[in-house]
C-alpha positions as CSV (number, residue, x, y, z in Angstrom):
1,M,48.0,-11.2,-88.5
2,S,45.8,-13.8,-86.8
3,D,48.6,-14.8,-84.3
4,R,49.0,-11.1,-83.4
5,K,45.2,-10.8,-82.9
6,D,45.1,-13.9,-80.7
7,K,48.0,-12.6,-78.6
8,D,46.2,-9.3,-78.1
9,I,43.0,-11.1,-77.0
10,D,45.0,-13.2,-74.6
11,E,46.7,-10.2,-73.1
12,A,43.4,-8.2,-72.9
13,L,41.6,-11.1,-71.1
14,T,44.5,-11.6,-68.6
15,A,44.6,-7.9,-67.9
16,A,40.9,-7.7,-67.3
17,L,40.9,-10.7,-65.0
18,T,43.8,-9.4,-62.9
19,R,43.3,-5.6,-63.0
20,G,42.8,-4.3,-59.5
21,V,42.9,-7.8,-58.0
22,R,45.4,-8.5,-55.2
23,R,47.6,-11.4,-56.4
24,H,48.4,-14.3,-54.3
25,E,50.1,-17.5,-55.5
26,P,48.4,-20.8,-55.0
27,T,50.3,-23.7,-53.7
28,P,52.7,-25.1,-56.3
29,A,51.1,-28.5,-56.3
30,F,47.6,-27.1,-56.9
31,A,48.8,-24.8,-59.7
32,A,50.6,-27.7,-61.4
33,Q,47.5,-29.9,-61.2
34,L,45.2,-27.2,-62.5
35,R,47.5,-26.4,-65.4
36,A,48.0,-30.1,-66.3
37,K,44.2,-30.6,-66.5
38,L,43.7,-27.4,-68.6
39,D,46.5,-28.4,-70.9
40,A,44.9,-31.8,-71.3
41,V,41.6,-30.2,-72.3
42,A,43.3,-27.9,-74.8
43,A,45.2,-30.9,-76.3
44,G,42.1,-33.0,-76.6
45,E,43.4,-35.7,-74.3
46,T,40.4,-36.1,-72.0
47,P,38.0,-39.0,-72.4
48,V,35.3,-36.6,-73.6
49,A,37.6,-34.9,-76.1
50,R,38.6,-38.2,-77.6
51,Q,35.0,-38.9,-78.6
52,V,34.8,-36.0,-81.0
53,A,36.8,-34.9,-84.0
54,P,40.2,-33.3,-83.3
55,P,40.0,-29.5,-83.2
56,S,40.9,-27.7,-86.4
57,P,44.0,-25.5,-86.5
58,R,41.7,-22.4,-86.4
59,R,39.9,-23.7,-83.3
60,R,43.3,-24.5,-81.6
61,A,44.4,-20.9,-82.4
62,W,41.6,-19.4,-80.3
63,A,41.4,-22.2,-77.8
64,A,44.9,-21.6,-76.4
65,P,44.2,-18.0,-75.2
66,F,40.8,-19.0,-74.0
67,V,42.2,-21.8,-71.8
68,S,44.9,-19.4,-70.6
69,A,42.3,-16.9,-69.6
70,C,40.3,-19.6,-67.8
71,A,43.4,-20.7,-65.9
72,A,44.1,-17.1,-64.9
73,A,40.5,-16.7,-63.6
74,A,40.7,-20.0,-61.7
75,L,44.0,-19.1,-60.1
76,V,42.6,-15.6,-59.1
77,V,39.6,-17.2,-57.4
78,V,41.7,-19.7,-55.5
79,A,44.1,-17.0,-54.5
80,L,41.3,-14.8,-53.2
81,R,39.7,-17.6,-51.3
82,F,42.8,-19.2,-49.7
83,G,45.6,-16.5,-49.9
84,P,49.2,-17.3,-50.5
85,G,49.9,-21.0,-49.8
86,R,46.8,-21.1,-47.6
87,A,44.7,-24.3,-47.4
88,P,41.2,-24.5,-46.0
89,A,41.2,-24.0,-42.2
90,P,42.0,-27.2,-40.4
91,G,40.7,-28.5,-37.0
92,G,37.2,-27.2,-37.2
93,W,38.1,-23.5,-37.6
94,E,35.7,-23.3,-40.6
95,L,33.0,-23.2,-37.9
96,A,34.3,-19.8,-36.8
97,D,33.7,-18.6,-40.4
98,E,30.3,-20.1,-40.4
99,V,29.1,-18.4,-37.3
100,V,30.4,-15.0,-38.5
101,S,28.2,-15.5,-41.6
102,D,25.3,-16.4,-39.4
103,H,25.8,-13.2,-37.4
104,L,25.9,-11.1,-40.6
105,R,22.6,-12.8,-41.8
106,V,21.0,-11.9,-38.5
107,V,21.9,-8.3,-38.5
108,A,21.1,-7.8,-42.2
109,S,17.7,-9.5,-41.8
110,S,14.5,-7.4,-42.1
111,R,13.4,-9.1,-38.8
112,P,16.6,-9.7,-36.8
113,I,14.5,-9.9,-33.6
114,E,11.4,-12.0,-33.4
115,I,10.9,-11.6,-29.6
116,E,11.8,-8.3,-28.1
117,S,13.4,-8.5,-24.7
118,G,11.4,-8.0,-21.6
119,G,14.2,-9.8,-19.8
120,I,15.8,-13.3,-20.2
121,H,12.7,-14.9,-18.5
122,Q,10.6,-13.6,-21.3
123,V,13.0,-14.4,-24.2
124,K,13.9,-18.0,-23.2
125,P,10.3,-19.4,-22.9
126,W,9.6,-18.0,-26.4
127,F,11.9,-20.7,-27.9
128,T,9.7,-23.5,-26.5
129,G,8.1,-25.4,-29.4
130,R,10.3,-23.6,-31.9
131,L,13.5,-25.6,-31.1
132,D,14.0,-29.3,-30.3
133,F,16.3,-28.3,-27.4
134,A,16.3,-25.9,-24.5
135,P,19.0,-23.2,-24.7
136,R,20.8,-22.8,-21.4
137,V,21.4,-19.1,-21.0
138,A,21.0,-17.4,-17.6
139,F,22.6,-14.0,-18.4
140,A,19.9,-11.4,-18.5
141,G,22.0,-8.6,-19.9
142,D,23.3,-5.5,-18.0
143,D,24.3,-1.9,-18.6
144,D,27.4,-3.0,-20.6
145,F,25.6,-5.7,-22.7
146,V,21.9,-5.0,-23.2
147,L,19.7,-7.9,-24.1
148,V,17.7,-6.8,-27.1
149,G,15.8,-9.9,-27.9
150,G,15.9,-13.3,-29.7
151,S,15.0,-15.2,-32.8
152,V,15.5,-18.6,-34.4
153,G,18.4,-19.0,-36.7
154,Y,20.6,-21.8,-38.1
155,V,24.2,-23.0,-37.7
156,R,25.0,-25.4,-40.6
157,D,22.2,-27.9,-40.7
158,R,20.6,-27.3,-37.3
159,K,18.4,-24.7,-35.7
160,A,19.9,-22.3,-33.2
161,A,18.6,-20.0,-30.5
162,V,19.8,-16.5,-31.4
163,F,20.2,-14.0,-28.6
164,Q,20.9,-10.4,-29.6
165,F,22.8,-8.1,-27.3
166,K,24.0,-4.5,-27.9
167,R,27.3,-3.0,-26.8
168,R,27.0,0.7,-27.4
169,L,26.2,0.8,-31.2
170,H,27.6,-2.7,-31.8
171,A,25.5,-5.7,-32.4
172,V,26.5,-8.9,-30.5
173,T,25.0,-12.3,-31.5
174,L,25.0,-15.3,-29.2
175,L,24.1,-18.6,-31.0
176,V,23.2,-21.7,-29.0
177,F,22.9,-24.9,-30.9
178,P,23.4,-28.7,-30.7
179,A,27.1,-29.3,-30.9
180,D,27.2,-33.0,-31.8
181,G,28.4,-33.9,-35.3
182,L,30.3,-30.6,-35.8
183,A,34.0,-30.3,-36.3
184,W,34.9,-28.3,-33.3
185,P,38.0,-26.0,-33.2
186,A,40.6,-26.6,-30.5
187,A,40.5,-24.1,-27.6
188,N,43.2,-21.5,-27.5
189,L,42.2,-19.5,-24.5
190,Q,41.3,-20.5,-20.9
191,R,39.0,-18.1,-18.9
192,G,38.2,-19.6,-15.5
193,R,36.3,-22.9,-16.2
194,L,35.9,-21.9,-19.9
195,A,38.0,-23.3,-22.7
196,L,37.4,-20.9,-25.5
197,A,38.2,-21.1,-29.2
198,V,38.8,-17.5,-30.2
199,Q,39.3,-16.5,-33.9
200,A,39.3,-13.3,-35.9
201,V,37.3,-13.7,-39.1
202,R,36.7,-10.9,-41.7
203,G,37.1,-8.2,-39.1
204,Y,34.8,-9.9,-36.5
205,T,35.7,-11.9,-33.4
206,S,34.1,-15.3,-32.9
207,I,34.3,-17.1,-29.6
208,L,33.2,-20.8,-29.6
209,W,32.8,-23.1,-26.7
210,R,30.9,-26.3,-25.7
211,D,28.9,-27.0,-22.6
212,G,27.7,-30.6,-22.6
213,E,25.7,-31.3,-25.7
214,L,25.3,-27.6,-26.6
215,G,27.6,-25.3,-28.5
216,Y,27.8,-21.6,-28.0
217,A,29.1,-18.9,-30.4
218,L,29.6,-15.2,-29.7
219,V,30.2,-12.9,-32.6
220,S,30.7,-9.2,-32.9
221,D,33.0,-6.4,-34.1
222,V,33.5,-5.1,-30.5
223,A,37.0,-5.4,-29.1
224,R,38.1,-8.9,-28.4
225,P,38.6,-8.4,-24.6
226,E,35.0,-7.1,-24.3
227,L,33.6,-10.1,-26.1
228,E,35.6,-12.4,-23.8
229,T,34.1,-10.5,-20.8
230,L,30.6,-11.3,-22.1
231,A,31.5,-14.9,-22.6
232,T,32.5,-15.1,-18.9
233,K,29.3,-13.4,-17.8
234,I,27.1,-15.8,-19.9
235,N,28.8,-18.7,-18.1
236,D,28.8,-17.4,-14.5
């Protein structure tokens, strides 16, 4: 009776953890390593486990389904984060994910704009004293990309100048920040003198490039060709 109850609990926990969740398989090596560690914990083979009394038969009876459920939960988290056989993005592409998160924080903020635009010559001086670098941006906006204003944000561990543009009803964020010390993605698009690193992340397009000691990131959900056009205008 107890074994049947334990099996029912195991099946219920597994079903609850996986119901409605899109399944992806982790890499075989990672799955084997995770299962080996969890099995070692259940068997009392870890250094911590050896310092205490061996588990009683009753504790082993409920420990097995619990460990199984934990393994299922861990595998689901890994699968959702990395997808089937997917490792963390190499070559600096994690920076693309970072700037998309920065864009979302800006547009979701209660004060996304700290200085409203009266033109680029009003927005740029506002950053003086608020940043330890001078953002080099000459594009003042136009009818296609209206400069809305600016604010101070962050990219990783450093402050960034945030310029907000608008393309119809779409928000477009330009981040300017010190580039040194960051893992930079390889360029995959050449537009004139620009070597751009373009990546689609969570339904948004990010365009990253360097100009001397400064890094630039454009992020929006507008069509990719439109965002590439804005990148060209910023660098004209």
